C-alpha positions, 0 to 999 in steps of 0.5 A, a space after each residue: 268273602 266280605 262285601 268290600 273285598 268282593 267290590 274291590 275285586 270287581 272294580 279291579 276286573 272292570 278296570 282291567 277288562 277291555 269292553 267287547 264291542 256291542 253289535 248294534 241291531 241295525 248295523 251288520 258287524 265285521 264278520 271278516 276279521 271277527 266273530 259275533 257271540 250271541 249271549 241272551 240273559 233272562 234276568 229273573 227279578 222280583 222288582 227291577 231287572 238290570 242285566 248281567 255282566 260277564 268277564 271272559 279271558 281270551 287264549 292270548 290273555 286279554 280280558 273282555 267285559 260282556 255287558 248283557 243289558 240291551 234290547 230288553 223285553 218283559 218275560 211273559 207273565 206265565 213264565 215268571 217275572 223279569 226281563 230277557 236281554 238280547 245282547 250280541 258282541 263282536 270279538 276277535 277270533 280266539 278261544 275264550 273262558 268265562 271267569 266271573 259274572 255279576 248282576 248290574 246295579 245290585 248287591 250280591 258280589 261277584 261269582 268266583 271262577 267256576 270249578 269246571 271250565 266254561 269256554 267257547 271258541 270263536 272263529 272269523 265269520 262265526 255267529 255263535 249262540 252260547 245259550 241263554 243265561 238264566 239268572 235268578 236274582 233272589 238266589 244270586 245264581 245263574 245257569 246257561 240253558 238251551 232256549 235256541 228256538 225262542 231266542 233265535 226268533 227274538 234275535 232275528 226280529 231285533 237284529 235284522 242283519 242276522 236274517 239268512 245267516 247261519 248261527 252256530 249253536 254251541 250250547 254251554 252246559 253248566 251247573 248252577 254258578 252262584 255269586 259269592 253271596 248266592 245259593 244254588 236252587 238245590 241248597 234252598 230245597 235242602 233248607 226247606 226240608 229241614 
């Protein structure tokens, strides 16, 4: 897919998508009618990390844009380069499916819908951890991973309203999910061995 087509597809998705409500770090969200999704992102960038945007569709067909670029902190030097973003989103209680993702402010296109369905169910009152999306800019690829203990310490320090709440751990397990111009790490390894 050429860059113009990828840009146009992303533009249409952004225009059609409703934005989920970002949960503020200092104000407790409505957990009576909605639930909260915790979606941390590790944006591994050589120079500037700007976050990731996800597109999800609810079981009722409503699209939502989840922009993970809030409350960034630098990755410790011994763990690589980039920024970890702690984002929380208030969404109606429904079932949701991830349909695409992209980096914010960069080239690389938009990821196609994953081959294997990536979904989660959010109930009223839930605070749901989906896993940390490990996005590697130079490869144009990302993958959900379990970083629950570390991420929860960071969330509770940043989102005071979470203290004492039960967080449901729904670890999404995925293969690498690449942008239209991206590569999975195993492809890079195969290229090196030639």
